[in-house]
C-alpha positions in Angstrom: 175.5 48.4 -52.2 175.4 51.5 -50.1 177.8 53.2 -52.5 175.2 52.5 -55.2 172.3 53.9 -53.2 171.2 50.4 -52.4 170.9 49.3 -56.1 171.5 45.6 -56.5 171.1 45.4 -60.2 169.4 42.4 -61.7 169.6 39.1 -59.9 168.9 35.6 -61.2 167.9 32.5 -59.3 170.6 30.7 -57.3 172.7 33.9 -57.0 171.6 35.0 -53.6 170.6 33.3 -50.3 167.3 31.4 -50.6 165.3 33.7 -48.2 166.5 36.8 -50.2 165.6 35.2 -53.6 162.2 34.0 -52.3 161.3 37.5 -51.1 162.5 39.2 -54.3 160.7 36.8 -56.6 157.4 37.2 -54.7 157.3 41.0 -55.3 155.3 42.8 -58.0 156.9 45.8 -59.9 157.2 48.8 -57.6 156.3 46.8 -54.5 158.3 46.8 -51.2 159.0 43.6 -49.3 158.2 43.2 -45.6 161.4 43.2 -43.5 163.1 39.8 -43.7 166.3 38.2 -42.5 169.2 36.4 -44.1 172.6 35.4 -42.7 173.8 38.9 -43.9 171.2 40.7 -41.8 167.8 42.3 -42.2 166.5 43.6 -45.6 163.7 45.5 -47.2 163.7 45.3 -51.0 161.8 47.2 -53.6 161.4 45.7 -57.1 162.2 48.4 -59.7 162.5 46.4 -62.9 162.2 42.8 -64.1 163.2 41.1 -67.3 163.7 37.5 -68.6 167.0 35.9 -67.8 169.4 36.6 -70.7 171.4 33.4 -70.3 175.2 33.8 -70.4 177.9 34.9 -72.8 181.6 34.3 -73.3 183.8 37.2 -74.5 187.1 38.3 -75.7 188.4 41.9 -75.2 191.0 44.3 -76.2 192.0 46.7 -73.3 193.5 50.1 -73.5 194.3 50.5 -69.8 194.0 53.8 -68.0 192.7 54.5 -64.5 189.7 56.7 -64.0 191.7 59.3 -62.1 194.7 59.3 -64.5 196.0 62.6 -65.8 194.3 64.0 -68.9 197.2 63.2 -71.3 197.0 59.5 -70.3 193.2 59.5 -70.8 193.7 61.0 -74.3 196.4 58.4 -75.2 194.2 55.5 -74.1 191.2 56.8 -76.0 193.4 57.3 -79.2 194.7 53.8 -78.8 191.3 52.2 -78.6 190.1 54.4 -81.6 193.0 52.9 -83.6 192.0 49.4 -82.5 188.4 50.2 -83.6 189.6 51.5 -86.9 191.6 48.3 -87.6 188.6 46.1 -86.6 186.2 48.1 -88.8 188.7 47.6 -91.7 188.4 43.9 -91.3 191.7 43.1 -89.5 191.6 40.0 -87.3 190.4 40.7 -83.7 193.0 38.2 -82.4 195.9 39.8 -84.2 194.9 43.4 -83.3 194.6 42.1 -79.7 198.1 40.6 -79.6 199.5 43.9 -80.9 197.4 46.5 -78.9 195.8 45.0 -75.8 197.2 45.9 -72.4 195.7 42.8 -70.7 198.7 40.5 -70.2 196.5 37.6 -69.2 194.3 37.4 -72.3 196.5 39.0 -75.0 198.2 35.8 -75.9 194.8 34.1 -76.4 193.5 36.8 -78.7 191.7 38.5 -75.8 189.7 35.4 -74.8 188.3 35.8 -71.3 188.1 32.4 -69.6 184.7 32.5 -68.0 181.1 32.8 -68.8 179.2 35.9 -67.8 175.7 36.3 -66.6 174.2 39.7 -67.0 174.4 40.2 -63.2 178.2 39.8 -63.4 178.4 43.0 -65.3 177.6 46.7 -64.7 174.2 47.7 -66.0 175.9 49.7 -68.8 177.9 46.6 -69.9 174.9 44.3 -69.6 172.9 46.2 -72.2 175.9 46.7 -74.6 177.3 43.2 -74.4 174.1 41.2 -74.2 172.9 43.3 -77.1 175.6 41.7 -79.3 173.5 39.2 -81.4 175.8 37.0 -83.6 178.9 35.1 -82.6 181.8 37.3 -83.7 180.0 40.6 -83.3 182.3 43.3 -81.9 181.2 46.1 -79.6 181.9 49.8 -80.0 184.7 51.1 -77.6 183.4 51.2 -74.1 184.8 53.2 -71.2 185.0 51.0 -68.1 186.8 51.2 -64.7 189.8 49.4 -66.4 190.1 51.9 -69.2 188.8 51.6 -72.8 187.6 48.1 -74.0 186.3 46.6 -77.2 184.6 43.2 -76.8 183.9 40.3 -79.1 181.1 37.8 -78.6 182.6 34.3 -78.6 179.6 32.3 -77.5 176.1 32.8 -76.1 173.8 30.4 -74.3 170.2 31.0 -73.4 168.8 30.1 -69.9 168.9 26.4 -69.5 165.6 24.5 -69.0 164.9 23.1 -65.5 165.8 19.6 -66.8 169.1 20.7 -68.3 170.1 22.4 -65.1 
């Protein structure tokens, strides 16, 4: 977290060590914790924001791969490719077929872009959290998003709210 200035992002219960979670959940907005210890070491935490748990989502994606430090011509090619993908999707072409033709992800391309896991908001960067958890209906497709993998378009496959205590 030092590369992020100590920012942890949002956390949910059962994602961190119990002493860490207990201290974080006892804070009011803007409040600092007293120093406390976990197996990882000593901590002081400040609560900057809080929000209800958003549950979890399952996604498919189409990737136009390009590294962040790639030469400009490769950056431009990747962006043009994802813009072409976006145009096909806006014209009503099948996400799965467009994925099989254009995605650079060899692991999900054959499954129509399906990513084989559920994502909690804390699994994603803050930018992706807002954009992907903002997709409302199953089948909704995001705008092209620049990520550390390149350019991506995501499709919402499934969404589950936070389970009740009894369900957990």
